[in-house]
N, C-alpha and C positions, 0 to 999 in steps of 0.2 A: 329927476334930479342931476346934477353933474358931480363929476368926482370931484369937484373944490370944493363940495357942500356937502357931499359923503363920504370923503377920504381924510386921513388924515396922512401924512408925508413925514417918512421916519426913514432916516440915513439913506433917502434918494428915492423910496418907493411907497407906492401907495398903501394904506391899510384903513378898513372898515372900522369908522368911528366907534359903529353899535359895539363892537367887540373889542378894541384896542383903545383902551384910553391911557394919559400922560402916566396914571399911575401904577396898570398895570406893564405898560413901559419900563418905568423906574423901578418897579419890582424886577421885572429881568435882568434887567443890566446889573443887577444889584444881588441876584442869586446866587446861593451858593450851590454850586457843583461838588460832588463826591465823586471820586476815580470810578466808582462802579458802578455807577449812574449811566443807563442807557438812554442815548439821545435816539429818537429816529426822525430822521429828517429826508424833506417831500418836498418840491414842488407841488402846488393845490392840483387834485385832480390826478396823479400820479401813483395812489396808492396806499395814501394815508389809512382808508377805514381799514383796511384789509390787514396792514402791517399792525392797528390798534386789537386787531383781533389773534394774529397769531403769537405775536411775542408774547402776551400773558399768558397765552394757554401753554408755549415753550417753556416759561418761567416757572410756571403751577406744575409739570411734570402732566398735561395733558386735564389737570381738574377745570372742568368747566365754570365751577360757580362764580366767577369773578366776572367773564364776560356773562353771564348769564343774568348778572345782577346789578351789574353795575354800568350806566352811559359809556361808553367809550369815550367821552369829552372829559370823565371825570376818572377812568380807570388808566388813560394814557393822555394826560393834559398836554395842551399847546401851553409853554411857560410863555409865550407873549401876551396872551388872552387874557380879559379880566378878571374871568373866573378862578385863574390860577390864585392871586391874591385871597383866598376865602378857603382854601381847601386843605391848609396847614401841611405844604409838602415839608419842609422842616421835619416833619415830624415821623412821615412815615418811614418805615424800613427797608434796609438796602435787600436788594439791588433796586432803586425806584426807575420807572420809565416814563419819558415824557416824548414831546413829538412836537417839533415846529417848523415853520415853511420859510425862516429865514435863510437868507443866503449867507454862504462864507462871510461873506465883510461885514455881514450883521452880527454876527456873535459875540459875546459881551467878552469883555477881560478875562472873567471868571473860567468860559469856556475854555478861553486857549491857556490859561494857568494850570488847571485840573487836569484837559484832556480825557473826559468821560468817553464809554464807548459810542460810538454814532455809526447808525444804519442809515446809508445812504440810498433810497430809491428813484431809480431814472424810470419814465416814460416816456413811447415814442411822442414827441409834440403833435404828431396830426389825432394823435387820439388825444389827449391832453387839450387841444383847441379845441375838441368836438364836443368833452364832456364841461370842459370850462363854460363854453357857449351856453350851454342847457343849464348848467348850474347858476348862470348870472340870471338866467331867467327866472327862475324859482325861487331863489334867496333875495327878501324884500332890503337886505341891507346892501346890499350891491347896485351898483348902475345897472339899468337898462341896458341889454346888451346892443339891443338893434337887429340890422343883421346880420347875416355871419362875416359878410365882405367887411361893415365895418367896423365887428369886433376881430377879424382877421389881424387890421390894422394895428389896433391897441394892444392885440397880443404880442404882433412885432416888436412892435415900436415899444414893448414894457411899459404898456400904459395900465395893465390892468393889476390886480393886487397882489402883491409881493413882485411887483416888477417882471422882468425876462425871463424868460426858460432856458432863454440861452447862456446868460449869465449865471443864473443860478445854478447850471449842471455844471457851465466851465469853471466857475469856482470852489465846487466841492470837488470836481474832479482833479484841479490844481492845487489842493490842499497841500500845507506847507508838510506836516507832518500827517503819514496816510497809517500809520502802523496800528492806528485806534480805531480808523473807518473801514467797516465793509460796505462793498459798494454790489448794489444789487438792481436788476430791473424788474421792472414790470413784464415786462415778456418773457423774462426767465423763468417767472411764477409761472405763468399760464401755462407754459411748455411742458413743466414738472415740478408741480409743487412739492411733491412730497421729497425732492431732492431740493429744493430751495431751503424746507424746514430744515433739512440737513445741514445746511450751509448756515442759517444762522443758528442753530442750535450748536454746531461747533464753534462759532465767534462768540457764542456768550458761555462759554465755556457749560452748558448743561445738558448734561447724556441723556441723551433718548434711546429707547433700546427701539428696533424694527418696527412692530406694532402700533407702539406711543405714535413714532412719526408718522406715519399712517393713519390712525385714527385722527391725529391734528389736521394732517391734510386733507383729509373726508372732510372734516367739519369747515373748514375753512375755504373748499371749493366756494366759488362766487354765488353759484344758487342755494348752498346751504346756509353761507352767512348772509345773504340779504334775509332769508326768513326769521334773524337774532332781532327783536326790535330794540336792544340794547346797544344797537349798530347801524342800524338800515334807517337812523333819524326819524322814525316814524312818529319821537316821542315829539319833536321840536313843535310847538304851536306852528298851526299853518301861516298865520300872520308875518313869520318868519321866512317859512319855506312852505312853500305852495306844494304839494304832491299833485294837486289838480294841471300845473304848467309842466312841471317833470317829477319822476321819480329822482331821489338823492344817487340811490344804487340806481342804474341804468342798466347796463348788458356785461360791464367787466369783461369787453373782448379787448383785445391789442389788435395792432397792425400785422405782425406775428401772424396769430392765429389766422388770420381772415389769409393771409396767402399761404398759409398750413393747408387750409379747406381748399384753396384752389389748387394750390402746388405742392413743394416742398419749402418751407421754412427752417433757413440753415440758422445754429446761435450766434452767427456772428452779424455784424452791421445793424443790431438792434435799434440802436439811432440813428 
């Protein structure tokens, strides 16, 4: 099936119709943010699942109950997806944690008025592309990617869901008011996850002692997080995501890690 058949166009970008109804988009547009809300923002395949594990563990002072018992799409839901309409998000106690893949210019009036805290995660586009290609092959609600070359043209032209990686990063990096936004990269987390946990906890005004930081980082190392059935998408029916085509959580490696394995990778130039 084609993009026109499987995707809706919203504010100039493609969204998969299966999980983005007109009702859910209206719900998002009218959503009432609170100043202490925490919004994780990512382009697809840029560390979304990772942050859905890390942030709840920080907010709970390392208590694993939530991440062990609640699927990540409910513990840190997408505000733009149909499921958000049924989660009674307005009744959740503060601070609430949400996620979105939307570009900066797609954010709602309520977001710009209230200015909740934002954690923006970036990832090297080489790795985003590779991960996105495999994901598109295993998710039935996405257009079949074709060859890598064919999908590369779509990716570069912004014809994948949620639009252009370049527009996404540029928009959020150029946000008018950045004092409530924390920027972090996937590669930074790979190089030193404990230091990244420390940075995130400081941004969220959540003090953690050294031992707790170490425990959270150890739990969220990719190989350990991948074992959590509440995070690895193994609970999703195979007709929506076929694990025989590709695992949802594949390797969890970044461009700088590969360079580091063969030489030395500095913290600069991550993108």
